[in-house]
N, C-alpha and C positions, 0 to 999 in steps of 0.2 A: 318086899322083894317083888321087883317089876317084872312083867310079862309080856313078851314082845309076840304080838300076834299079826296075823298078815294084813289086816287095816286100822288095826289101834294099838296102843300100848296101855295097860292097866295095872293097878297095884291092888285089885280086887274090889277098890271102892270108887277111885276115879276112873274114868277111860276118856283116853285122847286119841281122835281118831288121826293117824297119821300116813304119809307115803314116804318110803326110804330112797336115799341116793346114797351110792358107793363111792369112796375115792374121787370125790367132785373138787378137790383145792387145785391151786394153781400151784403152789410151791410142793405139789405129789405127796403130802402126808396122808397116811392111810387112816380112813375115818370112814365113820357113816354118820348121815344127815338125815335128820327126822324134820320132815315137813309137818307143823299141824292142817287139817285141812278144814278146821273151823274157826271162828273167834272165841271160842269159851276159854282159852287161857288155860285149859287143863294139861298140856303138854308142860307148861311153865311149872304148873304145881307140881308134877311128878317129877322133873329134872331141873331143879332150883339151879343147880350151879353150872348147866350147859346151855340154858334155855336162852335165848336171845328174841326179841322182838323190835326190829329197826324199821318197821312197815308205817305208812302212812294210811290210814282206814280209807281216806278218801281215794286214794291213788292207786293203793296196791290190790289188786282185785286175786291175784293169784297167791300169794304169800301171806301167810297169818302169823308166822312166826317160825323159828326152827331150834333145833338142838342137836349140836354137833359133838359125836363120842369119836376121841382118839384113842390110841393103844393102849395108853396109860389109864384110863377109865375102866373101873372093875364092871360097867356094863356092855363094852365095848364088844365083847366075844359073844354074847347072846344077841345084841343088836346086830352083829355083822352075820351071824347064822340065820337070822329072820330075814334079812335083806336079800342074802344070796339065795335062800330059798324063794323069796319072790320072784327074784329074776328069772328062774326057771318056770315060773307059772305064767 
């Protein structure tokens, strides 16, 4: 079971540092996007089905990889609740 914290996601063993973004798609679909903060690939280990890394290590300084969770994903509600809390702080 994953736990979504303010600055990271964890399964109790692996910890992936992330930042959250809500509903940032051009098609208007509701989603939570988790952006990895480092190059450790920890987010990819935690969210195998949702993780994408289409970055170029040489030129992409700000994005290390991301996972997009849509409403049909079982983790969506927990991730959205955390992202909304983060927006308030």
